[in-house]
N, C-alpha and C positions, 0 to 999 in steps of 0.2 A: 529685469528685477524680478525675486519668484515671487511668488502671487500670499506664499506662508510663511512665517518665519516660527518656526519650532526649536524648543530648548529643552534638553534634557535635564533633569535634576533629581538628584539621589540614585546611585548604582547600586543601594544596598541588593537589589534582585540582580541577576545575572543576564536575566533579560532585558537588561536596558539596551546592551549591546543589538539584541537582535532587532528590537525596535526601531533605534536609529538606523539601522541596516534600512528596513522599511522604510521610514521617511525620506533618506537619503537618498532613495531610489526613485523619488516621485520626482516629476521634472518641477513643478510648483513650488517645489519647497527647497526650505537655505535652511540649514542646522545654523542657530546664530550663536547657541551659547550651551554648553555644559559647565555641571556645577554637582561637587560632592567635597566633602568637606575634611575625605580623606583622597587626595591627588591620585592616587595610585590606580584604585579602584578605575579611575577612567580614562588610563594610558589606552589599553589595546583600542578603544573607543577612538580617542587622539587620532593615534598612527591609521586608524584605517581611515576616517573622515579627514586627514589631514589637517586638522584644524588649528590656526594659528594662536598664540597663547595670549591673546588678546579675547579672544572667544572663550576662554576658558576661568572656570572661577574655583574658589572654596566659600564664597559665600553667596549665599539664594537669594538674598535679597537686592544685592549688585547685581547679580546675573538679570534675574528680570528687570528692572532699572537701568540696566546700561542698553540690555538686549532687548527690552519691549517684546518678546514674542508674543503668537498669537494664539498659540498652542505650545501647553508644557507634557512631555512626556515626564510622568513619575513612575520609581521603582522602589520604592522605601519597604522595610520591613513590612510585614503584616500589619503591626499594633501601631504601625505608626502612618499608617492611611488616611485617616483622619485628622490628623495634625497635616500634613504636607498637603491635601486637599484644600482647607482652611485658608492654609498661608498662599497657595497659589489664586487659589479664588478670589480672594479679596485684593487681588492687584488686579483684577476683572480679564481673566485669562480662561480659556476653554482647557480642560483638561483630559487625558486620556490615561488612566492610572492600570496599573500591570495586577492582575489575578493576585491573592482571593478579592473579593470588593474591601474587606475588613477582617481584622480581628475577633469582631462582635457586633452583633445588630445594632448597640447602641452606637458604634463609632459607626456604621452602615449609617444610621439617619444621621449623623452629625456630616456624612456628607454630604448627601441629599439635601440638609438645611441650608449647607453652606453654596451649593450651587444655587439655590434658588434665592437664597439673600442675595448673591452677585447677581444673577441673570444672567448666568454661565452652563454650557454642556459638559456635563459630566460624563464619560467611558469607562465602562471596566474592560479591560483587555482578559479574551480567555483564548489566550492560544490555541487550544482544541478545538476553538467557533470554526475556525478555517480550515483546518481538516476536509478536505474534498469527499470523503465517507460519511464524513458526517452533515456536512451540508446538501449533498445527493439524498442522504436519509432523510431529512429536512423536507427536502421538495416533494419526495415519496408521501410523509406522511400528509402534507399540505393537499395534495393532490388527492388525495383520500385512498392510496393503495392498499392501506392495512385498517382501514377503517377507522374508530375511536380508539387512541391508544391507553392501553390498560394497565401495563406492566413496563416496567425501564428497568434492565437488572444492569449493572455498570463495573467494570472491572480497569484499574489504572493506576500508574505510578511508574515507578522506574528502578535501577538498582541504589540510588539516593542521592538527594540535590548535592551533594559535592562532588560524586563522580564526574561531572562535567560544566565545563562554562559555556558564555556565550558562543554560539552556532556551535552545539552539543561537541565543544572541543572533548578528547576525552582527559581527564586527570589523573595525577599517578597514587597509590597508596601512599604514597610519602606525603604528595601533599595532602590528601583526604587526613589523613593521622593527625596532620599539622593544624590543619582549619577547624576540626570538629569542636575542639574545645570554646571558639570563640565565633563558631557559627550561631548567627539567627537562626537558623533551620533550627538550631537544638535548644533552642532557650524558649520556655514557654512564656515569660512575660514579654518576648520580643513577637508573638504569635508564631513561634515554630510549630513544626510536627507534621507528618503524613495527612493527619486528617484536615489540617487546615490549607494544607499544602492543595489534596487531591480532591478530597471530599466537595468542595466546592465547584467544581469540575463538575463531575456528576449530578451534583443539585440542581447547578443552574441550565446547565445543556437539555437534561430529565424535563424542568418548568418549561424550557423552549421545545422541545419534544411533545408534551402533553399537552402545550395549550393554555398555560397557565396555572394550571392546577397545585393545589398545597394539601399537602399529606393534611390527614386529621394527627398523625401521631408518631412517631419515632421511637425505634429503638437501635440501640448502638452498643458496641461493646471495642475496645482496644487493647491493644498487646503492645506495654511499654517495657521494655526491655531492660533489666537494673543497671543501673549508673545510670540511665537518660532523665531528660526531664521532660522529655514529649513521646508519644508514641511512635510507632513505624507501619501497625497495622492499625484498619479499622474497618470494621463492617456494619452498615445500618439500614433499617429493614426500617423501610416506608409504608404507614397504611394509610391510603386514600380510599376515596367512595367506591372507585372501581375495582379494590382490592389492594395487593402487594408488592411493591419496588423493593429493589435491591442495590446498596450502592458499596463498593468496597475498595477500598487505596491500601498499596502497598510502596512502602520505600524496602527496596529489599529484592525487585524481583529478578527473577536467574538471569534475565536480560534486558537491555535495554528496548523497549519499542521501536525506536527510529534506526536500532540497527540489526535484531532479531528479534520477531515478535516472541514474548515469553509464552509459557502456559501456567494460569488461563491466560488468552488473547486479551490485550489491552482495546476497551473500545465499550461499545454497546450493543445488546440485544432489546429489540423492541418488539411489542407484540402490542398490536391489535384487534379488534374484535373481527377483522376478516383477513388477518395474514401477520406476516412479521419480519422483519427486519434487521438484518447481522451489520454492524458498521463500525469496522476495527481500525485504529489508529494506520494510517499509512500505507491502507491497501490500496490497492487499483481498482479494485471491485465491492460494492455491498450485494449482501444474500436477500433477495426477495423472496418470502413466502407467501403462496394468496392460494385463496379457492380455487383457482384456477391450473394453478400450476403449483400443488402442494410438494412435491419434491423441491421445489425449490431454482432459482435461476439465479446469475450471477449477473449485475449491472455494473456499468462502467460508469466509473465515478463519474463527473459532471466538470466539463471544463469552466475554468473560471472567470469571472469577469475581475476586474483589478480590485474593483470594491467588494468583491468577494471572498478575495484572500490576502489584503492588507489591511490592517486594521484604522492605520493612520490615513490610507485612500477612502476609507470609509468614513472616517469621521469627518475628514475633509469636504466630502458628500453631501452627506448630511447638512453640514455649516454651509457651502456654499449654495444648496436649495431648500434652505429649513425647514429641514425632515428632521422627525423625532428619529433618536437615536431607539432602535428596539433589538430585538434577539438577545442574546445574551449580556451582551454590551451594556444594553439599556440600564438602567438603578433600578428599574421597578422589576426586570426579571432577575437580575442577581439579586436584590433582594428576600424575595423567596428563596435563593439559594442558601443565604446567611442564617434564615430563618431555619431551615435545615441542618445546617452547620451548626448553629446556636444549641438546637435541639438536639443534634446527635451528641456535642461537648458534654451539655447538663446529664442525658440519658446515661453516658459512659461512666459519669462521674457517681452518679445516683447508683446505676446498675440497678434499672426501671425504665419502662417504658412512659412515655412522658407527651404531652398533647404538644402539637408546635406552639413553639412563643411567639407571641407577638411584638 
């Protein structure tokens, strides 16, 4: 018998397929149920996992009641994160929800409150957290290799959220054109837009890199092409007590970083008082520059234990050992990221610098 029963509920974000694949690879896990009100969105996962019909649901309450999962993987549209977290937590189930944390700070706080009421664990999965380059960079920072972090520079994105499906499968121009009018990624009320999709990555991982510091104020500008409800490009400048950091997100990079790194390269440059680190997505090394090595050296990325590469394995590790969720997956760190995102949204709308929202 598997030690952990896991259900996947709400397939609005295509990352559900990736997360289910990671869960199913664990020896102590059984996928006991899948649920979505639109059954066709589950079909690829049903086929890959070879799930029988009795484990497939269109009613989330029936799914929870009949399968009695220990953990639920949630992948709703950003603006539904609060609602779905509250629904599942009310059944006394731990939750791993896909990024971003929420569509607003108020919604993020409702998720934290729901977990506290239920006495359950909430984790927010930021897939970029598991990139070997970023984990290696965090280790080097923790070991003091660049002194105190004073700047974080981030540029990231892809050709657009409809260009690929679960497992980074390429989609055709015809599929993209057909889906774009109805996709939640392009609907403001659903939490769409490049800012919400990708700025949270930079804001949350920057908070992880800089030891939990909060900026004092945020200045943001977005590009919203004619005919769209949402932005496809955002630049945010964050002023900290230590100086300025910059976070830039882009739907419409020349290439996807998992196939060919575009220019600018996707990832982070982290500046410390004693050195710098360049850690770019999907690369085999990080570049470390120190007083002793001012020309810089290439550091091979760390070999990763399972709990450092798989969000489901990490959550189970924390639950089994009664450990708090740490780093970007923690509600505390993700909430700071959400503060930055909300302030950036307000700054772009007001076209002025704003103090960090509470």
